[in-house]
N, C-alpha and C positions, 0 to 999 in steps of 0.2 A: 413169622417166618422164615428167619435165621435159625431158629431152634426146630422147627419140621426140616431143613433142611440138612441139620447136624442129625438129628434122629434116624433121617431116611439114610444118610452116610452111613450112620453105626449099625442100622441094621443090614446094610448092603454088605459091610465089612465083616461082618458077624455069620456070613451065610457061606462062606467058601474062605479056602486059605490064600488063592491067588486072585489079586483084583487090579484089571486094569484101568483106569482114567484117562480119557482123551480130549480134546478139542477143546482144553481150557487156556486161559492166560496164566501164565506162572510169573507172578511177583516177588520182588524181595529187594534184593539188591542188584544195582545194573539195569539194564533195559530189561523190559518186560516180553517174557516170549510168547509170543501168540501161538496159538495152537500147538500147545505141548501133551504132554502123555506121562502117564506115572504108572510103574507098578509097585503095588503096594504087597508084600508078602508076609504074613504072621504079623502084621498090624504094624510092618517097619518099611520105609520107601526102600525099595531095591533098585528101583532106578527111574531118572526123570530127565527127560529132553523132548529134543522134537517129535512131534506125531510120525514124523516121515522117518524117521529112524527108530522107531519102536519095534523089537521082535515080540511078535506075537508066541502069548504062553497059550497053549493046548489048556483046554478044561479051565482057564482060569473066566471069573465073572467078568463083564466089561460094561461101563457105563460110560454115555457121552456126557460132558460136561460144558457143551456148546455156550459160551455167552455168559460162564461164570469164570471166575477168580481163585486161584490157589494160591495160598503164601504159608508155606511149610514152615512148621516152628512159631507161628506167630502166638507169642504168650501176653496175657494183660498184667503186668505184675506193679503197676500201678492204676487202681481203679477208684473209684468214691463212689459210696453209696448214698443216696440220697435218704430223705425222710421220705418214708412208705407208710400206707394206711396202716393202724393201728399202733405205731410208734410214737413214742414223744420223744422229744427236743429238749433239753434244759441248756437254758441259757445263765 
């Protein structure tokens, strides 16, 4: 499911230069911001804040992310891979 959402967002971002995402909950440090909005320009976050303060971008693609969570900059630098099919683990 997560891979499908990522694929959808990547294809959405590839279709235009300016993208507006709205209606999501922004999490990270501090209190979560509900009904947030974000403008992405050329693959970079240009603005993020309450949806009520969003200045519409003419010609930008728009996506409603109601019920979703966004955590900008989340990177997993400490992941563990487990034994998968076809691999051997010597003890």
